[in-house]
VEXMAR-160778 format. One line per field, with one value per residue: residue number from 1; residue in one letter; z, x, y negated of N, C-alpha, C, O in turn. Coordinates in Angstrom, 2 decimals. Atoms other than C-alpha are relative to their C-alpha. Example, Ala and Ser with C-alpha at 12.3 -4.5 7.8 and 13.67 -1.06 7.14 Angstrom:
! residues 2
nr (1  2)
rest (a  s)
n_zz (0.00  -0.06)
n_xx (0.89  -0.82)
n_yy (1.19  1.19)
ca_zz (7.80  7.14)
ca_xx (12.30  13.67)
ca_yy (4.50  1.06)
c_zz (0.00  0.73)
c_xx (0.90  -0.77)
c_yy (-1.20  -1.09)
o_zz (0.66  0.90)
o_xx (1.94  -0.26)
o_yy (-1.18  -2.20)
! end
This chain:
! residues 117
nr (1  2  3  4  5  6  7  8  9  10  11  12  13  14  15  16  17  18  19  20  21  22  23  24  25  26  27  28  29  30  31  32  33  34  35  36  37  38  39  40  41  42  43  44  45  46  47  48  49  50  51  52  53  54  55  56  57  58  59  60  61  62  63  64  65  66  67  68  69  70  71  72  73  74  75  76  77  78  79  80  81  82  83  84  85  86  87  88  89  90  91  92  93  94  95  96  97  98  99  100  101  102  103  104  105  106  107  108  109  110  111  112  113  114  115  116  117)
rest (x  x  x  x  x  x  x  x  x  x  x  x  x  x  x  x  x  x  x  x  x  x  x  x  x  x  x  x  x  x  x  x  x  x  x  x  x  x  x  x  x  x  x  x  x  x  x  x  x  x  x  x  x  x  x  x  x  x  x  x  x  x  x  x  x  x  x  x  x  x  x  x  x  x  x  x  x  x  x  x  x  x  x  x  x  x  x  x  x  x  x  x  x  x  x  x  x  x  x  x  x  x  x  x  x  x  x  x  x  x  x  x  x  x  x  x  x)
n_zz (-0.79  -0.04  -1.35  -0.25  -0.90  -0.77  -0.72  -0.79  0.64  1.46  0.55  0.25  1.42  0.45  0.23  0.28  -0.71  0.01  -1.17  -0.77  -1.34  0.05  0.59  -0.93  -1.11  0.51  0.13  -1.33  -0.64  -0.58  -1.24  -0.01  0.63  -0.76  0.88  -0.61  0.91  0.11  0.03  1.31  1.00  0.07  -1.19  -0.17  -0.54  -0.53  -0.78  -1.33  -1.00  0.48  -1.11  -0.85  0.72  0.17  1.39  0.17  0.05  1.40  0.17  -1.06  0.34  -1.14  -1.15  -0.08  1.05  0.56  0.15  1.03  1.24  0.04  1.28  0.00  0.99  0.00  -0.82  0.83  -0.84  -0.53  0.61  0.39  1.43  0.46  -0.25  1.15  0.25  -1.01  -1.26  0.15  -0.10  -1.38  -0.91  0.46  -0.58  -1.44  -0.39  1.09  -0.37  -1.27  -1.14  -0.90  -1.38  -1.01  -0.46  -0.85  0.25  -0.91  0.71  0.69  -1.00  -0.22  -1.16  -0.43  -0.95  -0.96  -0.54  -1.08  -0.51)
n_xx (0.40  1.46  0.51  1.41  0.09  1.24  0.18  1.22  1.23  -0.04  -0.28  -1.42  -0.31  -1.35  -0.81  -1.42  -0.84  -1.43  -0.44  -0.93  0.49  0.87  1.28  0.67  0.48  1.11  1.20  0.60  0.24  -1.24  -0.46  -0.56  0.79  0.07  0.32  0.67  -0.20  1.25  -0.25  0.34  -0.81  0.39  -0.23  0.88  -0.80  0.82  -0.73  -0.28  0.60  1.32  0.94  -0.50  0.18  1.43  0.43  1.35  0.11  0.01  0.52  -0.27  -1.04  0.03  0.68  -0.50  0.44  -1.09  0.36  -0.78  -0.16  -0.99  -0.07  -0.46  -1.06  -0.61  -1.21  -1.07  -1.15  -0.63  0.63  1.40  0.20  1.38  0.96  0.43  1.43  0.71  -0.09  0.82  1.41  0.25  0.09  1.09  1.20  -0.05  0.01  0.55  1.05  -0.22  0.74  0.69  -0.45  0.80  -0.63  -1.11  -0.47  -1.13  -1.16  -0.67  -0.73  -1.38  -0.18  -1.35  -0.03  -1.10  -0.28  -0.98  -0.44)
n_yy (-1.14  -0.08  -0.22  0.27  1.14  -0.03  1.26  0.03  0.45  -0.11  -1.32  -0.27  0.08  -0.36  1.19  -0.20  0.97  -0.28  -0.76  0.83  0.27  1.17  -0.41  -0.90  0.82  0.82  -0.84  -0.24  1.28  0.51  -0.64  -1.36  -1.05  -1.25  -1.13  -1.14  -1.12  -0.72  -1.44  -0.56  0.70  1.41  0.82  1.16  1.10  1.08  0.99  -0.54  0.87  0.40  0.21  1.09  1.26  0.24  -0.21  -0.55  -1.45  -0.42  -1.35  -0.97  -0.97  -0.90  0.63  1.37  0.92  0.80  1.41  0.66  -0.74  -1.08  -0.70  -1.39  -0.14  -1.31  -0.22  -0.53  -0.35  1.22  1.17  -0.09  -0.26  0.16  -1.07  -0.80  0.14  -0.79  0.74  1.20  -0.42  -0.43  1.14  0.86  -0.60  0.20  1.41  0.81  0.95  0.71  -0.52  0.92  -0.14  0.69  1.25  -0.39  -1.36  -0.28  -0.52  1.11  0.78  -0.46  -0.87  -0.32  -1.10  0.06  -1.33  0.07  -1.30)
ca_zz (68.54  68.55  71.90  73.26  74.87  77.63  78.92  81.63  80.30  76.73  74.52  74.29  70.97  69.05  68.88  67.45  69.66  69.79  72.16  74.19  77.88  77.09  74.88  77.44  80.26  78.14  77.63  81.41  82.14  83.01  85.96  86.88  84.89  86.81  84.69  85.61  83.99  82.73  82.38  78.74  76.98  77.69  80.17  81.44  82.05  84.28  86.29  89.53  91.39  89.64  92.85  94.87  92.18  92.20  88.59  87.32  87.85  84.64  84.72  87.26  87.32  89.56  93.01  92.24  90.17  87.86  88.01  85.07  81.51  80.84  77.96  77.18  75.28  74.32  76.54  74.50  77.43  77.90  75.74  75.07  71.70  69.63  70.52  68.20  66.61  69.08  72.09  70.78  70.41  73.89  75.66  73.47  74.68  78.30  78.42  75.30  76.90  79.62  83.10  85.48  89.04  92.20  93.76  96.33  95.47  98.28  95.73  94.19  97.42  97.95  100.35  102.34  104.21  107.36  108.45  111.78  113.34)
ca_xx (115.08  111.45  109.64  106.10  105.41  102.78  101.54  98.96  95.41  96.36  96.49  99.93  101.71  104.76  107.61  111.13  113.77  117.53  119.34  120.98  120.70  119.15  116.45  115.66  115.38  113.12  110.72  110.18  109.81  113.45  115.50  116.57  115.36  114.18  114.44  112.02  113.09  110.02  111.66  110.64  113.37  111.80  112.35  109.80  111.52  109.87  110.88  112.52  111.01  107.61  105.61  107.83  107.53  103.73  103.52  100.10  99.00  99.50  99.01  98.74  101.69  101.20  100.29  101.76  100.86  103.39  103.24  104.40  105.22  107.07  108.14  108.81  111.95  113.81  116.58  119.75  121.95  124.15  122.03  118.41  117.15  114.01  110.93  110.03  106.57  105.50  106.74  105.06  101.74  102.02  102.59  100.15  97.51  98.62  99.08  97.21  94.20  94.38  93.19  90.78  91.92  90.06  90.71  92.92  94.93  97.10  99.36  100.23  101.77  105.55  106.66  109.73  110.54  112.63  114.24  115.97  117.88)
ca_yy (-110.83  -109.72  -110.00  -109.94  -113.33  -113.48  -116.84  -117.55  -117.83  -116.91  -113.85  -112.23  -112.66  -111.49  -113.99  -114.14  -115.79  -116.07  -113.73  -116.50  -117.32  -120.69  -119.13  -116.43  -118.99  -121.18  -118.25  -117.88  -121.59  -122.27  -121.08  -117.57  -114.58  -111.52  -108.34  -105.55  -102.28  -100.45  -97.02  -96.58  -98.54  -101.93  -104.75  -107.26  -110.61  -113.20  -116.24  -115.07  -118.03  -118.12  -117.76  -120.09  -122.76  -122.44  -121.28  -120.25  -116.63  -114.69  -110.90  -108.12  -105.77  -102.76  -104.11  -107.53  -110.58  -112.18  -115.97  -118.06  -117.03  -113.78  -111.60  -107.96  -107.02  -103.85  -102.43  -101.97  -100.94  -103.99  -106.31  -107.07  -105.83  -106.29  -104.30  -101.44  -101.39  -98.69  -100.69  -103.84  -101.99  -100.43  -103.74  -105.66  -103.22  -103.61  -107.40  -108.59  -110.26  -112.94  -112.00  -113.68  -114.31  -115.27  -118.67  -116.94  -113.84  -112.41  -110.70  -114.08  -115.36  -115.24  -112.51  -111.76  -108.60  -108.72  -105.49  -105.24  -102.39)
c_zz (0.15  1.41  0.00  1.06  0.66  0.85  0.78  -0.80  -1.50  -0.43  -0.22  -1.51  -0.26  -0.31  -0.28  0.71  -0.19  1.27  0.72  1.37  0.00  -0.55  0.96  1.18  -0.41  -0.05  1.34  0.77  0.67  1.25  -0.19  -0.62  0.88  -0.98  0.80  -1.01  0.02  -0.07  -1.33  -1.12  -0.18  1.34  -0.02  0.67  0.42  0.77  1.42  1.10  -0.38  1.10  0.87  -0.64  -0.22  -1.43  -0.03  -0.05  -1.44  -0.17  1.24  -0.52  1.20  1.11  0.17  -1.09  -0.45  -0.21  -1.00  -1.24  0.14  -1.39  0.21  -1.17  0.07  0.84  -0.86  0.80  0.62  -0.55  -0.18  -1.50  -0.33  0.39  -1.29  -0.21  1.08  1.35  -0.04  0.17  1.42  0.91  -0.44  0.57  1.51  0.41  -0.98  0.41  1.34  1.10  0.77  1.42  0.92  0.43  0.90  -0.27  0.91  -0.73  -0.77  0.95  0.15  1.26  0.31  1.01  0.90  0.61  1.07  0.50  1.48)
c_xx (-1.52  -0.49  -1.52  -0.04  -1.38  -0.07  -1.31  -1.20  -0.06  0.23  1.50  0.24  1.46  0.75  1.44  0.78  1.46  0.36  1.11  -0.61  -0.99  -1.38  -0.79  -0.57  -1.19  -1.29  -0.66  -0.21  1.22  0.40  0.52  -0.97  0.05  -0.36  -0.64  0.06  -1.23  0.17  -0.33  0.78  -0.39  0.27  -1.00  0.85  -0.91  0.89  0.15  -0.68  -1.42  -1.00  0.43  -0.19  -1.47  -0.48  -1.35  0.03  -0.20  -0.65  0.31  1.04  0.14  -0.81  0.40  -0.66  1.21  -0.52  0.94  0.12  1.04  0.03  0.49  0.96  0.55  1.27  1.05  1.22  0.59  -0.63  -1.49  -0.05  -1.47  -0.85  -0.26  -1.49  -0.81  0.01  -0.88  -1.48  -0.36  -0.22  -1.03  -1.32  -0.07  -0.20  -0.72  -0.98  0.31  -0.88  -0.66  0.49  -0.95  0.74  1.20  0.32  1.19  1.26  0.76  0.82  1.43  0.08  1.47  -0.09  1.21  0.14  1.06  0.32  0.19)
c_yy (-0.08  0.38  -0.09  -1.10  0.00  -1.26  0.02  -0.53  0.12  1.45  0.15  -0.03  0.39  -1.29  0.41  -1.10  0.37  0.75  -0.77  -0.26  -1.16  0.36  0.87  -0.80  -0.86  0.81  0.28  -1.31  -0.60  0.77  1.41  1.00  1.24  1.12  1.14  1.15  0.90  1.51  0.66  -0.69  -1.45  -0.68  -1.14  -1.07  -1.13  -0.97  0.54  -0.81  -0.43  -0.28  -1.18  -1.37  -0.34  0.14  0.71  1.53  0.45  1.37  0.82  0.97  0.92  -0.64  -1.46  -0.84  -0.79  -1.41  -0.65  0.86  1.11  0.60  1.42  0.14  1.43  0.03  0.68  0.42  -1.24  -1.27  0.24  0.25  -0.21  1.19  0.76  -0.25  0.73  -0.72  -1.25  0.36  0.40  -1.18  -1.03  0.53  -0.26  -1.47  -0.93  -1.07  -0.68  0.59  -1.12  0.27  -0.75  -1.27  0.28  1.46  0.26  0.46  -1.09  -0.85  0.55  0.85  0.15  1.13  -0.18  1.39  -0.14  1.41  -0.06)
o_zz (0.43  1.93  -0.99  2.18  -0.01  1.74  0.36  -1.50  -2.12  0.34  -0.60  -2.30  0.62  -0.87  0.27  0.55  -0.64  2.31  0.78  1.53  0.67  -0.01  1.10  1.59  0.36  0.22  1.37  1.98  1.54  1.77  -1.29  -0.42  1.30  -1.49  1.84  -2.03  1.08  0.09  -1.45  -2.27  -1.16  2.37  -1.04  1.72  -0.39  0.95  2.07  2.16  0.13  1.04  1.26  0.05  -0.77  -1.81  0.89  -0.64  -2.19  -0.69  1.94  -1.70  2.20  0.89  1.24  -1.98  0.37  -0.81  -0.95  -1.24  0.93  -2.24  1.24  -2.27  1.06  0.97  -1.22  0.24  1.70  -0.05  -0.22  -2.25  0.55  0.47  -2.37  0.65  1.55  2.03  0.94  0.87  1.90  1.68  0.39  0.96  2.05  1.34  -0.77  -0.01  2.25  0.83  0.73  1.80  0.52  0.15  0.86  -0.16  0.72  -0.29  -1.28  0.54  0.12  2.24  -0.56  1.88  0.42  1.12  0.81  0.37  2.10)
o_xx (-2.08  -0.13  -2.13  0.43  -2.40  0.76  -2.26  -1.10  -0.99  0.72  2.18  -0.67  2.32  0.19  1.94  0.48  1.79  -0.28  2.26  -1.83  -2.02  -2.40  -2.00  -1.71  -2.12  -2.36  -1.84  -0.44  1.08  -0.38  0.92  -2.18  1.13  -1.48  -0.12  -0.61  -1.63  -0.80  -0.25  0.35  0.00  0.42  -1.16  1.44  -1.68  2.08  -0.84  -0.99  -1.91  -1.72  -0.40  -0.41  -1.80  -1.47  -1.72  0.93  -0.97  -1.76  1.29  1.07  0.77  -1.95  0.18  -1.32  1.93  -1.57  2.15  -0.29  1.98  -0.80  1.09  0.69  0.34  1.97  0.91  2.31  0.16  -0.34  -1.96  0.82  -2.32  -0.37  -0.28  -2.15  -1.82  -1.02  -1.57  -2.21  -1.44  -1.19  -1.52  -2.19  -1.14  -0.96  -0.74  -0.85  0.85  -1.93  -0.23  0.67  -1.57  1.93  2.19  -0.55  2.25  2.37  1.85  1.45  1.63  -0.62  2.34  -0.97  2.32  -0.82  2.14  -0.49  0.56)
o_yy (-1.15  1.43  -0.52  -0.90  0.17  -1.47  0.67  -1.54  -0.40  2.27  -0.81  0.22  0.29  -2.23  1.38  -2.28  1.47  0.57  -0.34  -0.19  -1.10  -0.08  0.70  -0.56  -1.04  0.27  0.64  -1.29  -1.45  1.57  1.81  0.92  1.67  1.15  1.54  1.11  1.39  2.25  1.88  -0.71  -2.09  -0.03  -1.82  -0.83  -1.66  -0.73  0.86  -0.27  -1.44  -1.28  -2.00  -2.36  -1.40  -0.48  1.44  2.13  -0.15  1.46  0.57  1.34  0.57  -1.06  -2.04  -0.31  -1.37  -1.61  -0.44  2.03  1.00  0.27  1.75  -0.33  2.12  -0.97  1.85  0.50  -1.67  -2.36  1.38  -0.21  -0.29  2.32  0.18  -0.83  0.22  -0.78  -1.56  -0.34  0.05  -1.20  -1.80  -0.24  -0.53  -1.75  -2.14  -2.22  -0.06  1.18  -2.27  1.43  -1.73  -1.43  -0.44  2.32  -0.34  0.16  -0.83  -1.82  1.76  0.59  0.03  1.12  -0.42  1.96  -0.67  2.32  0.94)
! end
């Protein structure tokens, strides 16, 4: 399966991996995978506990910062699928170059929301 791999401090790159749970977990540094549906037929997969584990800041995503390695893959409905050339180009442009972060970034800190009624 063809993915875009994005690691902290490095340029993003195309990679072929097996479509197994073990392979997917390895690509995000182990542990639970958090899928973020992009709404364009792609899914960004990161480590669900990246911030809690103190993983290195990687890329900004909206108003948040993803910590630890992640990858972008195609959304095949019930399964992940390879990225198309167009999808690969889109996300290579978005995540291709590494980002610089300040010593302290509030968006890189774990958050919890408490809602009471």
